[in-house]
N, C-alpha and C positions, 0 to 999 in steps of 0.2 A: 287563282284557284286552278289546280290541276284537274285532269279528268277523273271521273268517279268520285268526286267530292274530296279528293286528297289535295292538300295544299302543297306549295313548293317546299315548305319545311318538311312535310311528310315524306316527299320524294327524296330529299337530301338525306333524311334519317334512314330511309330504306336503303339507299345507295351505300351509306356508311356501314350499315348492318351487313349488307352483302359482302363488302370488301373485308370487314373484320372477320366474318365467319370463314371465308375462304382462306384468308391468311392463317387463321387459327387451326383449321383442320388440314389444310393442304400446304401451308407455307413451310419454308420461305418461298416466295414467288416474285416474279418480276411484274412490272406494270403491264408489259405485253401479255403475259399469261393471265393476268387478272381479268382482262377483257372477256375472253371466251368463257372463263370460269364463272363470271358473275352475270354475263349477258349485258354488261354496260359498254358504252362507247369508250374509245380511248380517251376522249376529252373528259368524260365523266370520271373515269378511273383516275386520271391525272389530278383533277380537282379534289376528289375525295382523298387521295393519298396525301396531297399537299396539306389538307386540313388535319388529317390524322397524325402526320409527322409533326405539324405545328402544335398539336395537342399533347404530344409526347406519347401517343398510343402505339405508334408504328416507328420502327427504326430500320436502318440498313443492316443487311446480314451477308455481306460479301457480294460477289458478282459471278456471272457465268458468261461464257463466250456466246456470241450470236453469229448467225450465218452471214458472214461478209460485212459485219458492222461493228460498232463499238460494243464492249461487254455490257450486258444488261445487269443493272443493280437489283439484287434480291432484297425483298422486304419481309419483315416478320413483326408479330406483335411484340411490343416491348415488355418483357416479363415483369419489370419493377414499376410499371406504370399504374399499378393498382394491386390491392391485396384482398383476399377472401378468407372467411372463416367457415369451416364446415364442422357441424356438431352431430354426433350420433348418440341419441338417448337410447342405448341398447338395453338388452335384458339383464346384463350383469355389470355394466359400467357405462359411464358417460365419457365419450372421447371427443376432444376438441383439437382441431388441427388448423394451423394457419398456412395459407398457400399464397404464392405470388400468382400473377396472371397466367403463367404457363402451367399452373397447378403443380409446381414443385413445392414439396413440403418444407416449410421453414421452421416450424416448431409444433410440438405435440404434447398434450397433457391427457392423462387418463385418471378417472376417479371411480373406484369400485362402488357398486350399489349393493349394499348389504341389508338383509332383512333385519328390521328392528323390533319385530313382534312375531306373533304366531302365524301370520299369513305371509305368503311370498309377495303379495302386492305391497307389503309395508316398505319394501326397498324403494318404491316409487313415490315416497313422500315428496310432494310438490316442492315444499320449501327446501328440502335437501337437494333435489335435482337443480332447482334454480340457483342455489348457492354454488353447486359444482360448476354450472355454466358461467356464473359471474367470476369465480376464481380462475377457472380455466381460460376464459377469454383474456383476463388481465395478465395471466402468466405467459400465454403464448405471445402476446404483443410485447411484453417486457423482454422475453428471451430473444426475440428477433429484432428488438429495438425499432419497432414499427409504430408510428403515431396513429392513434385511432382514427384520425381524420382521413387517413389514406385508405381505409376500408371501403370496398364497394358494397359490402353487405355481409350479413351473417345468415347462413343457411342451417336449418335444424331439421334432422330426421327424427320423427317421433313414432311411438307405437300407437296406432289408432287412426280414427277418422278426423280430418281437420276441416272445420267450418270457419267462416269468417263473418264478423259482425262489424258495423261501422264504429261501435263503441270500443270494442276490445281487440279488434284485429283477429289474429288466428286463435281459434278456440279448439282445444283437443278433447275429443270424445274417445278415451282409451278404456273401454269397458274391461279388458282383460288385465289392466294394471291398476284399476280402481280410480281412473281419472274421469270424472263426470263434469263435462263442460269446463275444463280448466282453461282460463284465459291466459295462455302461456305467453303470447306476445306482450300483453299488457304487463304481466309480472316481470318479464325481462326488461322492458323499457323502464320500469320503476326501480329495478335492482341493479342492472348492469350499467356501468358508467361509460357509455358511448355517446358520441354526438348524436343529436336528434336526426341529423342528415343520414345516418347509417341505417339502411333498411334491414328488417328481418324477413326471412323467407322460411316459413315453417310448413313442413309437409310430411306425409307418411313415409316411414323409413324404406318400405319396399319400393315406393315410387322413386326415391332418391337413388337406391341401388340400381333400379332399372335405367335411370338417366345416365348413371356412370358407365354401366356396361354398354349402352348404346353409343355413347360418345367415344369411349376409350377402350372398351373391352371386347368381349366375345360377340357383342351385338353389332359391331361396326359393319356396315354394308347391308344389313338386313332390312327388308321392306317393313316387316313387322315381327314382333317377338313378344313372348311372355317371360318375364324375369321373376324367378321365385326366390323369396327370402326365407331360408330355413334356419331358424335359431331355436330359442325356447318355444316359440310358436311358429306359425307359418303364415306368410302373406305372399302377394303377387302384384305385379304391375304389368299392364298391357300397353305396349308401345306400338303405334301404327305409323310413326315417322321418326327417322333417325335423329332429327334435331329437336323436334317439339317434345314437351313433357308427356309422359305416359299417364295412364289412369290407374290409380291404386285400387286393388280389389281386396276385400276381406275374405280371401279364398279359404283361409283356415277355418272359417265358420260355415262352410258348406256342410250339410248333414250327410254323413256317410253311413250312419247306422242308426235306425230308429230306436229310441229308448236305449241308446248306448251310454258310454261313459260320460260323466259330467265334465264339461269343458270349463276352463277357468273363466269363460265369459258368462257361465251360469246355465247355458243350454245343454241339451243331451245329444251325444252322437256327432259332435263336430269333428272334422278332419284333424284339427289341432289337438283334440283330446286323444288321438292315436298317433299322430305323426310328428308333433312338436317334440323337441328334445326333452323338455320338462316332462311331458307325458310318457315319452319313451323310457326315460329312467325310472319313472314311477312304475310302469308296467314290468320292467326288469326286476325291480325289487319285489313287486307283488308275486311274480312267478318264481321267486326263490333266489334271485340274483343278489349279489352283494356289492352295491356301489360303494366306493371308498367313503368311509365315515368322515363327515365334515367337509368334504370336497365341494368346490363349486361345480356348476353344471358342465363347464367345458372340460375340467379335469375328470369328472365322472364319466362323461361320454367317451373321452379318450380311453379310459379303462375298459369300458364296455366294448368298444371296437376292438381293442387289443385282445379281449377275452374271446370275442366271436371270431376274429381273424388273426390268430397268433402271428406275429411278425416273423418272416423267414421260415414259416412252417415249424416254429419252435413249440411243440406240444400240440395236443388235440384241442379243437375248438370247444369253447364252453357252450354246451347244447342249449342252455336256457337263453343266454345272450344272443346266440345265433338265431334261435326261433323267434325271439321278439323283434330282432332287426329284419328278418325276412318277412314277418307279418307287417311291420311298418312299411317296408318297401312296397307291399301290395296295396296298402292304404294310400300311400303316396302315388303309386301308379294309377289307381282309380281316380285320384284327384287330378292327376295330369291328364287323364282321358277326358275329364270334364272340360279342362282348358282347351284341349285339342278340338273337341266337338263344338264348343261354343265359339272359339275365336279363330280356329284353323291357322295358327301361327306358322311362320317359316322356321322359327327357332324357339325352343324353351331352354332358358339358361338358369342354372341353379347357383345361388350364392348364399351368403350368410355363414356364420362361423360353424354351425352344425353341418350344413351342406358341404362345406369345404373339408371338414374333418372326415365325413363319411366317404367322400371322394368318388373316383371313377368306378371302383369295384362295386360299390353299393348302387351307384347310378345305373349301371348295366342292368341290374335286377329291376329297378324302378322302371326303366325304359321298356323292358320286356312286358311288365304288367300293364303299362300304359298302352302299348300297342295292342294287347289282347282285349282291353276294355273299350278302346276308342273305335270309331268308325274307320274302316280300312283306308278309304281314300285320303282324308286329312292326316291320318297317322303315317301314311307312306310318304308324305311331303315334309314332315317336321323332323328336325334334328334336335336331340336332347343332349346338352353338354354342360359342363361346369363353367361358371364365370371365371374370368381371368384376372380380376383386379384384387382378389384376396380379401382379407378382413377389413381393409380400409375403404371398401367400395361405398359404404353408406356415407362416410364423411366426405369423400370425393364428390359423390352425387349431391350431397347437401351444399357443398361449395359451388357446384354448377348452377344451383338455383339463382344466386345473385349474378353469376357470370352470364347466364342466359338472358336475364333481365337487362344487364348492362349492354349486351349485344343488341337486344331488341330496341334499346333507346339510341342505337347508333354510337355507343361509347360516350354519351353525354351523362353527366352526373344525375343521380336520382333527384327529382323535384321534391320540394318540401311537401309534406302531407297536408292537403287542404282540410280544413275543418268542415265536415259535412253538416249541413243544416237539414234537419228533418222537415219534410213537407208539412204544411199547416194542418192537413187532414190527420196526420199522425197525432198531433197534439190534441185535436178535437176528439178523436176516438179515445185517447187515454183519459181525457176529462170525463167523457160519458161513462167509461168503464168504472172510474173512481166513484162516480155518484151512483 
């Protein structure tokens, strides 16, 4: 038994995790460089590297000259030593992407989500979404000729709050899309033909976006940040550590106006009822604007932006579209000020398809409003900018979920899920309730 209650096995796993993470983020590196980077002794580094090479997780990547000695062999993560699937259950489509361990995209499938009834939430029919995931996962594996047994896991970004139960695994509470305690993990396990050893990691889409930007995008090097997902609705993720997962926030459902517009969650005056792309387009139409008939949200928002900000100064701005966008910028700025005052982040990063479409010009106006509403000291310390990973950030972040778990296990395969037995007092209480 090691100190602090940790076993020798725990220490070996932690050492493997440290080496894998440093090679992943800073590699290729030599054994000599890994010592100071991980805090491990040269002997420990040598032992861990030998194990990882034997497991096929680490490979040589050339050499560099050393001062007065033999060239030092560089090491890196072996990209084809494992595969990951990232899924984005977005507002307008389901996107499924297959990655190798270096997060190089190997295959991609997109399936549109189209409303099948009078309400926009009809597009989120659970059976349709699960079928898209089933077909999408089968297709990306077939396109890349990857055996399902080689998957390290499937990560899924979803709209809503994710809870977990011993019986069903991840359960999604997506009030804005009409999902009431949907046992998504259980449905996927029953529907998708993957080996039982392949784990699912299901989490809020804003959280997966935040993870991606912190690992590979505009959040790299930040001590803490808030990453905002701006699409049909709005959400956010607070990250206080570059490596560890962040915390998803239902930021879009902060009340910004008492007795205000009805939000799609059912409440009045939510930020999302004013600042989400869906609400923004509704407000444009209500003010007399003319969104393209029959167009999807992304196409309609593109048209609105072009009307408000004519490209290359071609013609006068549409006053209605410009007024709605400027009012939206103020609502978003007020929402940003809440994030600044509550969390005092080093950075606020904006992603999501709508945020990326609106771009830097719109963000300058949001930043100005945020500064005017927030406390001056934390506002003076924060930078506000666009994310850098583009529209694939949620799927990349979803794929990171099984990757982070793989690292945490020191690169060992996921153990079989144990069958949890409920304590005897659970059964006793149920029997008393039944009588």
